[in-house]
N, C-alpha and C positions, 0 to 999 in steps of 0.2 A: 678676708678682704673683699670688699665689693668690687664687682667687675667694672671695667672702664666701658662706658656706653658710647658707641661710636656711630656717627652718621656719615655715610659715604656720599660725596657729591661728585658725580662724574657722568658725562653724557654717553659714555661707552657702556653698553650693556655687558660686554665681555669683561671689561675692567671691573664693573660692579660685582660681577659674579666671582672673579678671581680674588678681589680684595675681601669680599664677604667670606669666602672659603678660608683664606689665610688668617683673617683676624678672629673669626669664630673658632678656629682651631686652637687658639691661645686660651687657656683656662681663665686668664685674667681679663679677657676682652669680650664684649658682646656687641655685635652690630645690631642697632636698633631700627635702622631704616637706610634706605638709599634714595637718592634724588638725582634726576637726570639734568636739572638746570637750577640756577639760583633761585628762581621764583618758587619752585617746588621745595627747595632746601629751606627757604624762609618759613614756609608753613610748617614743615616738619620739625624745625627747631622750636617753634612755639608749642607744638603738640607733644614732642618726644623729650625735650630738654636734654640733649646729649651732652656728654662730658667733653667730647672731642670731635672735630670735623676733619675728614680727609677731603681735600679740595683740589680738583683738577684746575690747571691754570687757563686752559682754553675751552670755553663751553658756549653753547648757543644762548641767545636771548640777552645774556649779560656775561661779560668775561669775568674770570675769577678775580681779577684785581679790583674791578668796580664793586663786585659783591663783597669782597674782603674789606674794602674801605667802608662800605655801609655797615657791615657787620661789626667792625671794631669801633665805629662811631656810636652805634646804637645798642649793641649787645656783645661786648668783648667776650670772646671765648677762645680756648686753645684750638689752633688750626695747624695741621700738617699738610703742606703742599705736595701734590703728586705732579711732577713736572717731566718733560721730555729732555733728553741730552742733546739739545740744540742751542745755538747762540740766542735765538729768540726765547726759548724756554728758560735759559739761564737769566736773561735780562728781566723776564717777568717774575721769575722766582725771587730774584734779588729785590724787586719792588715789593713783593709780598712780605719778605722778611722786614723790610723797612716799615711796612704798615702794621706789623705785629704778629705775622705767622711765627710759630715756635720753631719749625724745622721744615725740611723737605725731603722727599724721596724721589730719586730719578727713575724713570721707567723707560724701557727701550722703545725705539720708534717702530720696530717691526717684530713679528712673531711673539706677541704678548703672551699667548697661552703657554708657550714653552719656555719663556725667559723670565717673566715677572716673578715666578716662584723663587727665583734666586734672591729676591729682595725680601723674603718673608721675615727673616729674623730682624732685619733693619727696620722694616715697617712696623712690626709689633713693638719693638723696643722704643721707637720714637713716639708711637701713639701712647704708650704707657707713661713715658717721660712727660709728654705734653699735658697729660692729665694732672700732673703734680704742680703745674705752674698756676700761680694765683691770677685770677681774673683782673684784680686790681692792678697788677703790673702791666698787664696787656693794655688797659685803659691809659695808664701813664705813658706807655710807649707811643700809643696813638696820639696822645696829646703832644708829645715831643715832636712827632712827625708833623702834625698840623702847625705847631709853632714854627718849625723850621721852614715850612712852606711859605709862611707869611712874613717871616723876620729872619734875616741873616744872622747866624749865631756869632757872637763876639769871639774874635780870635785872641787867644791869650798872648802875652808877650813875656820875654825873659824878665824876671825881677831885677830891679836895679840894686837891690840890697840882698845879702845872703840870707836865706831862710831853708782674633784668629790665633794660630799659635802666637802667643803673646811674646814678643821680643822686646829687650831693653835697647837703649841707645847703643850698647856694646856691639850690636849687630851691624851698625853703620859707622860708628866713630869710637874708637877705643879711648877709654879714659886714661889720661896721662898725668904725671906729676907736673903741675904748673910751676913756673919760676917764682921764687920768692919775691922778685921785683920785676915788674913789666916795664918794657921800654917807655920812656917819658914821651907823651904825646898830648896834644891839645884835642885830638879827635876822640869823640865819644861815640858809642854805638848804643842804640835803644833796640831791644828785642821784645816783640809782642807775640804772644800765643793765645789762640782761642779756638772754640768749637761751637757748640750750639748757642745761638744768639750772638755769636761773635761778629758777624758781618756788620750788624748795627752798632755793636759796642766799639768796634774799630772805627767806624764812621764817626761816632760821637767824639772820639779822641782826636782823629786827624783833622776834622774840620775846625778845630780850635787851636791848633798849633801854628806858629809863625813859619814863614818860608825859610828862615835861617836855623831851623831845628836840626840837630845832628841827624845823621842817616838812621833810618829805621828799617829793621828787617822784620818781616811778619810771616808766621806760619798759622794759617787758618785751615781747619779741616774742611775741605770743599772738593767736589769732583773736578777733574782736570778740565772739563768742558766749561766749568763756571769760574775758574780762577782768573782767567784773562778778562772776561766781562766784569768781574768784581774789581780788578785793578783799574780798568778804564772808568768804572763808575766812581771809584774813590778819587781818581785824578780830577774829577770835575768838582769836587767839594772841598778841596784843601788847597791852600797857597803852595803847598809842596808838590814836587813832581813825583807821581806815583807810577812805578814800573813793574810790569810782569817780569819777574827775574829771569835772566838769561844765564848762559853757561858760566861766565865769569865776568864779574863787573866790580870795578872799584867803587867803594862806598863813598858817596859824596854828600856834603851838607845839603839840606833841603830836598833830599830824595828819599823815597819810600820803596822798599823792594819786597814784593809779595811772592811768596813761593808758589810755583805751579802746583796744581792739584795732584800731580803724579810724581813729584820729586821732593827730596829733602833739601832744605836750604841750609848751607853751612857757611859760616863766617871763618876766613883765614887771614892771618897777618903776614905781611912781608915788610920787615923793618918797622916803620911807624905807620904804614898804610894797611887798610882793612879791605878785604874783597869778599864778595858773595859768590859762592860756587853752588852747583847743583849736584845731587847724588841720586842715583837710581837704585840704591840699595833696597832691602826688604822693608816691609812695613814695620814700624816700631809702635808698640801699644796699639796695634791694629790700624795704624794711620801712616799715610805718606801724602803730604809732609807730616813729620812728627815734631811737636814742640820740644820734646826732650832732646832730640837730636840737635835741633838749632840752639837751644839754651846751652847745651854742653859745649858745642863749637864756640859759642861767644864766651863762655867761662874760660876756655883754654886759650883763646886768641886775645881776648880783651881784658880779662881779669877785673880790676876795679875801675877800668875805663868804660864800664857799661852799666846800663839800667835794664832789668828784666821786669816785664809786666805780664801777669797771667790773668786773662779774662775769662768770662763766662764759658762753660762748656761741660759736657758730659764726660765721665770717666776720670782718669788720673794723669793723662799725658801732660807733661810740662811741670808737674809737681817736683819730681826728683831733679830735673834740669834746672829749676829755679833755685833749689837747694844748693846745687853745685856752683851756681853763679854767686849765691850769697857766701859760700864758703871761700871763694877767692877774692872777696871784697867788693863785688858789685852790689849796687842798691837794688832791692827787689820789692815789688808791689804786687798785691793780689786784689782783684775786685771783691768788694764786700758781698755778703749773701743777699741783702735786700735789693741791690740794684742788678743782680745776676739773674738771667733767665733760668740758668741751671748752675747751682754752686757745687759742681763736681770737681773740676780741675783746680779752681782756685781754693775750694775747701780742702782738698788733699794737700795742697801746698801749705795752707795754714796749719793743718794737722801735723805736718812735718816740721813746723817751725821755720819754714823757708821764706816767709814773707816778712820784710822789715816793716812794711806798712800794709794795712788792710783798708782800702779806700772805696768809697761810692764812685760809680762810673763818672758822674759829672764833676768830681773833684780831681780826677786823675790828670788831665792836662796841666792845670795849674801846679799841682804837686810835682809832676814830672819836670817842669821847667825850673821850679825851685831847687829840686835835687841836682839838676844839671848845672845850675849856678854854683852850688856848693862844691861840685866836683872839679870846677875850674881852678 
């Protein structure tokens, strides 16, 4: 197997050295160059033709966002952002993902030499994963971004006619025998899970749903410092009200509840009402929030009164949970391979037979509303 050729773009000589040492230690990665600013990076890209860039978000001469925008417009290629765990760093990183960056790795604000090595496995894994992404899909994502900047996307409407030690969810929420018949209710719940590439996939769905959409709960693999800025960002692009989930909240029509980056989101039922609660249990599938945990809770609380959607992401989190939702009568959807940044999680669900439908990202909003109409 050929090595992944990486160009490091960072203005810190210390970070350049640490990243070079980490990446070169992986037998499947080779650092072919380092650049201290975007102008130097531009010349090295032409000369070295790297497979992947690691890109700092804040640099001299030109910030990472401006450089990334030019790169994706003129020469799309896989980029992994290296960002700081700050509110500003979170906002810039979310902008980068919107432009087409594949993924991001957070770095500590202090004591880099002694703490950055804790991220070695994550950095190497994400760089190798980024190298597998087709450049054509990056060009398409940038085109969607440019289109959305100049033209407000059409909001769908409801159809008028019917058409680490790896732990399972058992570590947080025990699997129970669900009732053969769930309480009759008009309330439906939509559960969405995602990982790599998910922030943009979620955006593409939410911005096209009407304000009277049933409540949506979302578990996106994202650091705790990033989940609230992500929720605020989503609140600006959809007619629905997007909330960074709190300790206990009644699920309401027209509202979206995004799990904090350090808590599992669990749906519970009291009579015919649904509530979102948070759980500080261990990581499941090495993630907190875990999609499997959320999907299991929705299966047990809502049964056939729910729709489960599993979007792009690395690994298998959510696949088993989607199967459990399907087994109790919920309608299940997996994003298709072509439109996914990484067809790991949805691909595993498809392999399990857990998806009632396998759909391209841009078709999911309309399909979701058609399914909800049929459930009424």
